[in-house]
Every structure is written in C-alpha cells, then in structure tokens.
N, C-alpha and C positions, 0 to 999 in steps of 0.2 A: 527635462522630465524628472519628477521626484519619484524614485523607486524605493519602496519599502520591502525589505527581504527579511522574513522571519526564519531563524535558524541560519543566519548568514555567516556564522563562524564554523559551520560544519564543512564536510568535504565538498558536497555539491554547492552549498550556499556560498562558500568563499570563492569558488571558481566563477559562479554566476555573477557575484558582486564585482569581481575584477573585470569581467566582460562588460558590464554596464558602465563601470567607471571609465573603462577604455574609450567608450563612446561618448564621454563627457556628460553622462547623466549624473544627477545627484543621488547618491546611495545612502539609505538609512537602514540600519540593521537592528533587529530585535533578537536577542539571544540570552538565555539564562545561564549559559556556560555549564549546563548540567551534563553534557555529553562527554565522552572520552576524548573527543577531539576538539581543540580550539585552535583554528588556523588564524594566524595574525595576518590581516590584509595589509598589503603594501600601499594600495591605492587609498585616496582620500575618501572618508566615509564618516557618518555620524552613528555612534553606537549607543544603544539603550539596553541595559541589563535588566530585562523584564521577562516574565512568562507571557506567552501569547494570550493567556486567559486573564491577565492582570487588568483591573479597571484603569490603571494609569496609561494603558495603551491609547485610550481615547484622547489624552492630551497631545499625543503626537499627531493624530489626525486633525485635531483642532488647530494646532499651530502650523501645520504644513498642509499644502494642497497636494495630497498624494494622487499621483496619476496611475500608478501600477503597484499592486500588491502581489508579491511572490511568496506563497506559503510553503515553507520547506521544513517546518518544525515537526519533530516526531516525539510527541509526548506520550510515552507508553511504558508499560511494565514489561520487563524482560522475562523470558522463560527461566524458571529456577534451575532447569537442567543445563542451562548454558547454550541453548540453541539459538538464542537471539530472536525468537519469534514473538510476535505481538499477541500475547495472550489476553491482555485487557487494555486495549488502546483507549486513550483519553482524547475526545474530540471537542472538549470545551474551548480550547484555544482556537480551533478552526471556526467554531460557531461565533466566538467573540470577534474574530477578524472579519468574518463575513458580515456580521451585523454592522461593524464600524465602516466597512467598505461601502455597504448599501446606504448607511446613514449619511456619510460624508461624500457621496457621489464619486466614488473612485472609478476611473475609466475602465479598468480591467482587473480581474482577480485570477491569478494563475496558481495551480497546484501541480505537483508531480506525483503521479501514481506509477505503478510498476507493472512489468509485463506479466507478473503472476496473476493479474486480474483476469487474464484470458483463460487460465487453467490449462488443461490438457487438450490437444486437438482431438477431434472425434475420429477423423480419417486422415489418410496420407495427404489428400488434396486440400485439407483445411489450412495449411500453412502457405504463405505467411498470414498471421493474424492481421485483419484490417480494422479500422476504427468502427466500422459498422457491425462488427462481430460483437455479440452480447457478452457481458462478463459472466464467467463461470469459474469463480475462484475455488481452489481446493486447498489453499494454505492460509494461515492467519494473516500473512502479509497481503495476499491477494484480497482477502475479505476487508482488510483495513482500507486498501485502495478503493474498493467498491463503495464503501460507506462514504469516504471523502468525496468521491465523484457524485454520489447521490446528493449530498449536502449542497454541492456547488450547482448541480442541475436544478434543485428546488429553489435556491436563492435566485437563480437566473429566471426561472418561470414566475415566481411569486413577486419578486422585487425588481425585475428587469435589470439585474446586475450582470454585466457581461463577464462570463467566466471561460477559462480555458483549462482543460485537463490534459496535461502532457503525459502520455504513457511511455515510459522510458524503458529501453532495453537494459541489459546488464552493463552498468557503467564501471569502468576501471581507469586507473591512472594515478599519477603522483598525488599522495596525500591520503589515499584510502586506507593505508595500513594503520592509521591512527584511529579508525572507527571501531566500534564494538563488533561490527559484522563486516570484516574487510573483504570477503568474497574469495572465490577460489583462486583467482589470478594472484592477488596479493598474498594469500596464504602460501601458494606455491613459491613465490619469489622470496618470502621470508625463510622458507625451508632451504632454498638454494643458498641464501646468504649465511644461514646457520650451518651449512654443509650437511644437511639432512636429506634423507630420501624423500621423494614425493609420495604422498599417501592420498589415494582416491577412495572415497566412500561409495560403495556400490561397484558396478561394473564399468563406470565411466562412459557409458553410451548415452547418457542424458545430454541433450543439446541445449545451447543457449545462444542468444544474439548479443554479442559483445560490441560495445561502442566506446571509443576513447573519449576521455573527459573533455578535451578541447573541441572535438567534433560535436559533442552533445551541447556544450555551452553556445557554440556558434548557431546551431539549429534552434536552441532554446531562445536566444536573443531575437532571431528573425521571426519566430512564431509569436512570441509574446508582444513584440512591438508592431506587428502587422494589424491594422485596425479591422481587417475583414476576417481574421482567423479567430474563431471561438469554438466552443463545443469540445471535441476530443481530437487529438492528433498524436500520432506515433512518431517517436524519434529513435531511430535505430540505424544500424549498418545494413540491415536486411540480409544478413548472412548467418548461416547456422553452423556452429562449431560444437563438437562434443567435448566433454571434459578430457577424454583421451587425446583429442587433437591438441588441446591447450598444453597438456603435460608433455606430449611428444615434441611440440614446437619448442617449449622451454628446454627440454632435454637436448635437442639439437643445437640450440643457441648457446647454452651454458654448460654443456657436457655433464648432464646428470646420468649417473650410472644405473640407478634402480628406481622403479616405480612400484609402490606397494598398493594393495587393495584390501579394504576391510568392509565389513557390513555397513550399509548405509540406511537411511530412513526408509520406511515402507511407503509413506505417502509423500511423493514429490512430483514435480512437473517433469515429464519425460522428454518433451520436445518443445522448443520455442523459437519462433522467428517472427519479427514484426515487419509489416509492410511500411515503407517510408515514401511512397509515391506522392503523398499529399504535401509533405514538407519539401520534397524535391521540386515541386511546382514553383516554389519561391526562389529557386536558383541555388539551393543548398545541396551539397553532396559530401560524403565522408572524405576527410583529408588524410586519414591514416589507415594503413593496412594493419592486420593483426600483429604481424612481426614488428612493424615500426612502433606500434603502441606498446608492445611488450618490452622492447629494448629501452624506450624512454622511461617506462615505469620502473624497470630494473635499475637503470642508472640513477634515477631519483632516490630510490630506496637505499641503494648502495652509498650514495653521498650522504643521505640522512644518517645512516649507521655510522659513518666516519665522524660526523659531528657529534653524535651521541657518545662515541668512545672517548673523544677529546674531553667531553664534559664529565666523564666518569673516571678521571684519574684518582690516584690514592689521596693526594692532598685535598682535592675537591670533596671527595667522599668523607674525609676526616672532618673537614670544616662543616659539612652538612650534618654529620653525626652530633658534633658538639652544639651546633646551632639548633638542632631539633631535639636536643636532649629532653626527655619527658619531664614535665614539671613534677610528677609524682615521685620519680626516682630521686630527684634533687631534694624533695621534702623528706623522704625516708632517710637519705644519707645525712642530711643535716640533723635530723632527729636523733639518729644513733650517735653522731659525733658529740652533740651537746649532752646526751645522756651519759656518755663515758666521762666527759669533763666534770659533770655534776657528781657522778659516782665517786670519782677520784677526790674531788674537793671535800665531800662530806664524810667519806668512810676510809680515807687512806690511812688513818691512825690505827685501824684494826689490823692492817696487814703490813704496814711499813712503819719503821721507827722515825716518823717525821712529825714535826711540830706544826699544828694548824691553828690559826687564829680563830677563836670561838666567837661567833656573832650571836649565837642563840637563835639562828634562823634555820628553817628547813629548806635547803636549796632545791629540793624536789618540787616544792610548791611553786617556786619561781620558775623552774624548768617547765612544769606543766602549763603554767599561765603563759609563758613565752611561746611555746609550741601552739597553744590554742589561738593566741593572737596572730601569730605569723602564718599558720597553715590551716587553721580551722579545726573542725570537729574530729576528723579522722586522726590527725596527728596528735591532737589533745588526748584522745582515748588511748593511743599507743603510748604516749608519755605517761599517762595515768597508770597503765598496766605495767610498764617498765619500772616506774618508781615504786609501785606497790610490791612488785616481785623483788626489787632490790632491798627494800626495807625488810621484807619477810626473811630473805636469805641472810642478810647481815645479822638479824636478830637471832636466828638459829645458829649461825656460825659463832655468835658471841656466847653461846651456852644456854640460851633460852629454849626450853622444849616447846613443842607445838601446842600442847594443852595449855600451858601457862600463857603462851602468846595469845591464844584465842580468848582466854578469860581475863586478859589484862585490858581494862578500859582505855588506858593510854594508847595501846596499839590500835584498837578498833577506831578510836577517834582520829588517829593519824591516817589510817586507810580511808576513813570516811571523808577526811579533808581532801585527800588526793582525788577521790571520786567526785566530790562536790566541785572542786576547782576545775577539774577536767570537763565536767558536764556544763558548768556555767560558761566558762570561756569558750569551749568548743561550740556550744549551741548559739551563744551570742554572736560570735564571729561568723558562724555559718549562716545565721539568719541575716546578718548584715551583708554578707557576701551575696546571698540570694537576692536580697533587695537591690543591691547595687547592680547585680547582673540583669535583673528585670528592667531597672531604670536605664542601664547601658544599652540593653536591647531596644527599648522604646526610643532612647535618644538616637541610636544608630538608625532605626527605622525612620524616625522623623528627619534625621539629617539626610538620609538617602532620598526621602521624599522631597525635602527642600532642595537638594542638589539637582534632582530630576526636574522639578518645577522651575528652578532658577535657570537651568539650561534651556528649558522650553521658553521661559520668559525672555531670555537674552536673544534667542533665535527669533522669537516673535517680534521683539523690539527692532531687531535689524531689518526684518522683512517689512515692518511697519514704516520705518524710515525710508526704505527703498520705495515702497508704494506711495508714501507721502510725496516724495520727489517726483515720482511718475505722475501722480494725480495733478501736481502743480504744473507739470510740463505737458500733460496729455491734452488731446483735442477737446475733451469734454470738461476741462477745468473751467472755473469761472473766468479766469483771465483770458484764456484762449477763446471761449464762447463770446466774451465781450468784444475781442478784437475782430472776430469773424462777423458778428452782427453789426459792427461799426460800418461795414461796407454797405449795409442795408439802409443806414441812416442817411437818407437823401430826401429832397423835396420834390423829386420827379417820380411820378407814379410808375412809369415804365422802367425806370432805373431800379426802383425797389423790387419790382417783380423779377427783373433779370438777375439781380444779386441774391434774391431769396433762395433760388434753386441751389446755387453753389454753397450758400451758408447752411442750408438744411442738409445737403448731401455730406458735407464735411462733419457737421456736428452729430448727425444721426447715423453716419457711416452706412449710407445706402446710396445707390445710384438710380433709384426709381421714385422720383418725386414729381408730383403734378400740382398745378394751381389752376383752379377754375373760378371764374368770376360770375356773379349774378347781378342783374340790374336791380339794385335796392330801391330805386325810384319807382319801379313798376311792381306793385304788390302782387300782381297776377303773373309775374314772370314764370315761365314754364321750363326754361332752359338754363343750364350751366354752360358757359363758354370757356374753352381752354385758353388760358392766358399765357402760360409757359409750362415747361416740363423738362425733365432730364433727357439728355440725348439718347439714353438707352430705351426710352419709351417711344421713340419715333415710330410712327405708323402702328403702334400697339394699342393706343387709346384713342377715343373719339374726340373730335374737335368740339362737338356739342353733345350734351347729355340731357335727355328729357327727365326732369326730376321725378315725375309720377311713376316712371318705369324703374326707378332705382330707390327702393325704400330706405337704403342705408343713407344716401345723401339727403333724402327727404326728412329722415329722423334728425340728422345733424342740423339742418336748417330750422326745423320746427323746435327742437330742444335747445339749440345753440350750445351744444356740449360735444365733447369728444366721443367718437365712435371707434370701437375696437372690434375687429373681426375675430371674435373668440372661436367661432365655428370653422374658421379658416376656409370660408367659401371661395370658390374659384371665381375669377373675374371681378372680385371685390377687393378694394384696397385693404391693407392690414390695419391702417389707422387713418382716420379722417378727422380733421379739426376745423372749426369755423373761424373765419376772420370777421369780427363784429365791429361795426361802426355805428354809433348812435342807436343801439338796440336792434340793428338790422344786420343780417349776414350779407356781406359784400363779396366774400370769396370763401372757398374751401381748399385746404391744403391736405394732400393725400400722400401717404407712404404706401407704395404698391408692393414692394418686396422687402422683407426684413428677415435676417437670420433668426432661426427659431430660438437660439440661446439668448438672443437679445430682448426677447419679449418679457421684460421684467417691469416692476413698478418704477424702478429708476429710469428706465428708457421711456416709459409713458410720461412721467413727470418732466423729463428733459424735453420731450416733444412739445408738451404744453407750454413750457417756458419759452422755447424758441418761437412758437407760433405767437405767443403774447408779445414778444419783442418785435416781430414783424408787423403785428397788428398795430402796435403803437407807432411804428414808422409810417404805415399807410394812413393812419388817422391824421398825422401831421401833414402828410403830403396832400390828402384830400382837403384838409382845412386850408392849406396854403393855396391850393388850386381855386377853392371857392372864394377866398379873399382877394385873389388876383384875377378873377374871372374877366373883368373888363380889360385887363392888360394881356390876357392870353387869347381871347376871342375877338373877332370883329364884331362891333356893336350890333346887338339885336339878332345875332346868328349863333350857330354852333360851329362856325368855321374858325379854325385856329389861325392865328397870325403867322407870318413867315418864320419868325425866330422860334416860336414854340413848336411849330410843325417840323422844323428842321431838327430840333433836339429829339423829338419823339421818333422821327424817322431814323435818326442815328442809333437810338437804343434798339429799335426793331431790327436794323441791320446787324447790330452786335449780337442779338439773340440768334439770328440766322447763322452767323459764323460759329458761335460757341455751342449752341444747342440744336441747330438744324431746324429752327422754327421758320417755316416758310411765310412769305407775305406777298401781296400783290398791290400794285398801285394803278388806279384808274384815273385817267385824265378826262375831265368834263369839257365837252365842246362849248365854246363861248357863245351860247345861244340864249342865255338866261337874261331876264330883264331886271330881277331884283335878287340880291344876295340872301335876303331873309326868306323869300319864297323858295329859292333854291335850297337853302339850308333845311327848311321844313320838309321838303319833298325827299331830300337825300336821307335825312334821319329816319324817315319812315321805311326806307328801303334797305338799310344796313343794320348791322348788329350794334349793340351798345358798347362793344369793345373795339369797334372800328372808329376811324378818325376822318374828319373832313378838314382840309387845310389849304392855305393859300401859299403859293411859292413867292419867291422874291420878284418873279416876273408877272405877278398879279394873276396867275392862272390858278384854277381850283382843281385839287386832287383829292381822291379818296384812298386812304390807306386801309387795306383789308388785312387785319392781323391773322396770322396762322391760316392763311388761305393760299392754296396753290393756284397757278395760272389756269389750270384746267377747270377749277371750280369757280373762278371769277366770272365766268360767263353767266352764271345764275344771277349774280348781282347786276350785271350789265343789262340783262333782259328785264329784270325787275324795275330798274331805273328807266329803261326805255318806255315801259308801259306808263310811266308817270311823265313822259315827255322830256326826259333828260338823256342826252346822248353822251356816251362815255366809251373809252377804249383803254385797253391794257398798254402800259408803256413798259419797255424792256429795261432791264438793269444796265446801267452804264450810258444811257442816253443823256442828252443835254436838256431834256425837257424840264428837269427840276433845277 
C-alpha cells in the first residue's frame, strides 16, 4: 500500500511513518521542513520538500497510486506572545490534499485532531468524552481541529471520499522536546535535566489524558488500515491525570526537591479524558503505564542531551564560528585594511621621511573602484567617505585652511571624482548582483522543479516498466488471451462450447458464465436452451428461457449487439453478447456476476473480443459440420453415425465432470420400420440441442443435453404419444 504522509518529519509524523514502514508499506512524505523539528527517518521512504498547498503535489498523485493519505501538517501562525496557539490557521494545504485525494480516488483520508475539540465537560458525569459528543472548543487549537474535521466531513458527504478523524489524547514520548510546543511532560523533564525546579502554571488541578507515542502509533495504524473504520475515533489511554500527579510522579522518580506554582491562563480546559472503547474493539490496548512512559521519555532526552554536549565542544564551536563568519564583517575588515594600505602608500611622505615613487595617480580612486567591484554599493560608499575624509584631513594637516580648501577648484574636483567613482561602481555592481540574484533564484527554482519532475519521471518510468512486464505476462495480455482461446479452436461444436466456459472465466476473471443456444433455422423460435454454464451457476439459472418474458435477451437477439445491465437489475446478467452466424443469432453468452470495479470500457471491449473469437470458432465448426453432413449422419436422417455420436457423448460426459452439466440417454425400442420416419418423429419430440445417434451395435439412442433423469420422463411420454417406445439407460451399462 502506498501511504502519503504530510508533515512526516515532525514528531508525530516520523513515528507514524516508521510504523507503516515496519509493516512493509511504501511511505511517501511531504514536508516543507519549516517546523522546529526535523526528525530523520531511519526507515526507507521517499521525501518531497513541498508545501501541502503547492500545485506540484498533484504530480505525486499522478505518478503514484496513493491508497492512504495521512494529513499531519500544521500550517499556522504562532501567537506573538509565545503561547504557541493557532491564532490564524491556514487550511489551504488541507483543502488541496482533500481535492487531490478525491480527484485521484484515494482509498482513505486520515487527519489527527486533538482532545481540546471537546472543550470543558459540563458535569462530572460527562467524562470520558465519546466520539458521539459534539465539539465544543474553547481554545484556538480546539477550534482548528473542529474546522479540519468539518472539511473532512463535507468532502466525505459531497464527494464520497472516505475520511477518518482521529481525536488524540495528549501524546508524549521521545522526540517531542524538539517541537515548538513540547507539552508539560517534556517541559518538566527538560527542567529536571537542567537541574531546575518544576514550575506549574495555575493550581495544577487541571487534568489530561496522556498516551505514550508508541501506543498511539499502534492504535493509529490499526484504525487507519481497517476498511470499516471511518468518521471519528478516539485514541487515548482513557485515564485522567492532573498536572500535580505528573509533577509528583516525576519528583518521586527523579528526586525533585521543589515544585513551584505561578499564575496560569484564565481560559483553559479544566478536565479531559477520552473514551477508547471503539478502538479497543479492534484488539488494541495501551502497552505503557504512565511511569513506564515517563522513564522512557526521560532516558531518551538524557541520551539526546549527551549527544548534543559532544557536538558542542570548544573546537567544534570554534570551527562553526569561522565557518559561519558573517560576510558583512569580512567586507568591512577588508575595506579598512585596504584603506590603511592606500593611505600609507599615498601620504606616508607627509609624516615619515620616506621616499615614495610618484606615479601621478590617485590611489584612492583605485581603492574606491576595487571596493565597489568586490563588495558592491555599501562598501564603495564607505571607501568614498574614508577617501574623502583622508584627503581633507591631509590637506588641513599640510597647512591649508578650511576656507581655502573649499574655494579651491582642484580639491572640489578631487572629492567629486571620489563620489562619482563610488556611485558608478557601487550602483553598477549592486545592479549586476541583484540581476544575478534574481536569475540565480529563478535558476534554483527551475532546477528544483526539474529535479522534482525528474524524480517523478524516473519513478513513473520504473513503475511503467514493471507494469509493462506484468501486462505481457498477465492473463488479459494478447499472448495469454491467444493461448487460452486456442483451446476453443476446434471443429467439434460440443468441444467448442465446453472449452468456451473455461476461456471466458479465465480471461474475464469471473466464475458465472452461461451460454444459451437458439434454433436459428426456426425463425419463430421462442426459447433459449442452456448449452453450458459455469459450475457455480448450477441450479441457479433455468435450462430454458422464454425469450418474450426476458426483454434483455430479446433486445440482444433483435439488435444483435452487446447488452449491459447499467441499472444493475436483479436476476439479469451483467453483460450479454450475441453469437452471430450468417446474420442470425445462434447463441448468447452471459456474464452473471462481475466485480463492480471491473465494469470499465476496457472490460467491455475485452468481453466483445473474446465473444468474437468464440464466434469465429463456432462458424468454422458449423461450416465443417455442414460440409461433412453426409459423413456425420445416416443418409436421409438426423441420426448421427456411431463415430460422431461417440465423440459428442464423450464431450457431454466431460461437461458433466467439469461443470456438473447433467444429461440423460434414452434407448429406443427396436420397433421402427424406417430410420427416416423414426428420425422425423423423434426430431419433433426433442429440443434442437438434443441428439439422435446410432451406437456401434446398430441401436438408436437419444442424448438429452442438460437434462436430469427425473425430467427425462417428459420426453419419454412425448415420444410414446408418437408411437416410439424409449427408456432411460443408466450410466455404466453396456448398452452403448
């Protein structure tokens, strides 16, 4: 089963993904890694870094046959006060996933809401909360859960999408300390590891239903994979613990000295406990007590802290500092150093008795241009300011007063050159950088899109190759259909009818097939006679059908076209197809029971193809029979010669063994004067799908197809009225 989990790198999603992977399901994860926690899964999975609202998500549904979608993403804005409450939740991702699930016919859509959806109990007897209790949220988290459930309910009603809303108790366990809202248990354990006192907001009398993460994921897996479970279901330990109980239990386990209390929020859920009787009906029960869960959570957090300390040694921290040295700091440092070098090169003769080679160049112009080219506008402006300040300062120190400096055109031109060079180089490089940044961003976006689509393409190609191999080897491939239909390729009519049932059953994947024949020579024929059928239809269908009483068969014979029972009427085959020979219907082939999901255009075309192949085989057999009529029948009669009669009898016996098709044999008393007169009288008293034959002992027999011994007396009496005496012979006698 292909399972798509959104938010699969979070605390809950990672545990659920591991659980499904453990059961050998194929796990696909959508996560934008925007949360504080990114759990790395050890199990095999396919990851897509996307928002659930992204249009690219549809590519995943198109390339994969998703059987189950588990929506765990929390796209929301956090409370600015740090409370972690959902002040402005975003449901666009949920709507997108619901639309895609409905569009691509996903088997089930599962979300997780939280116990806060129930709000506060009205009375003491209202606990535990049951699934039938209406939502009465009093917190933003509860309201968000209510809206998510409302969306799922509406999609289920409007689009017939099977949805399951799992209302979870307070989940705790390894890994939750990485989340933005770790919960009271993880917060207490962090204080213990930090050797701090425990602090309780409020009086600590508020109660919650706590469930360990492994117990929750086991129950989640059972509920989400059970085909009969949909709607709403609680998953909880069905036990009520106060915050004081949690603090005291931790204090006893880990020797906490002091528990502090401070003012808590005014609006909060005072008591909570969820009924779990519905999930228990599936054989699940919690496997961890509160103490066992707290110990495991403590040990995991303690081990996690040891690993973090190893990664925070002085050497590692130093490498991180130099590795992550801000680019701006490096630019300013380089700017100052180059400025000092330029200042020394250009003005050292004013302060030191050193000889400097005169190039007639203003090094400051080169300095400003270099900084603009290397670092852009900001550093060019800084270099421009430093160069201008240096020039003014050196001029004043050389004895030029400020008034003279201002009115000297040479000085103003020098400063204007600094400004011009700084602006030109800084702006040019900044514009170029911005253009490159935009192009890099576009290139990165296109590359990400290409990589994503390339991954989808590669996966689709692999699946295509697998399906291609399956199609070549499957039972409805051309090669296999040909090999099956080859068994029908015979010149014996009875053998064709016998083999047709097996061929149709195998190709059409059904065990309810019947073939009725009609006397094409009689234009006024009123009945269809059962020629052969699947063993499963034994005693379920009639041996003879009056055409006028069954408009469906009458329509097939009249229009000579396929009939499909679109209204799914009872006691009417799902599909009926005619077998046509020389513009006349000689038989009808019916499929009585077909799985609903197979009622497709492909299935309809496949049925017509198989019927056409059987029709061609029957045409050849009838033509062969007509061409060899003199060799099959005794001259001037309808009596089969001994060899032909023996072959037909052998096929009829074979049908009885394989399909349970009964037959009866009547022996005619040797009181007839002429075989031709006898033949005419017998033909008038039997059906068109019965046979008259002569044995090797020159005795005349009548083979009644699909007739039990108890019904053979009707034919005996009918023949007796015509002056022909006959009797039933038992199987195994030496009369034949």
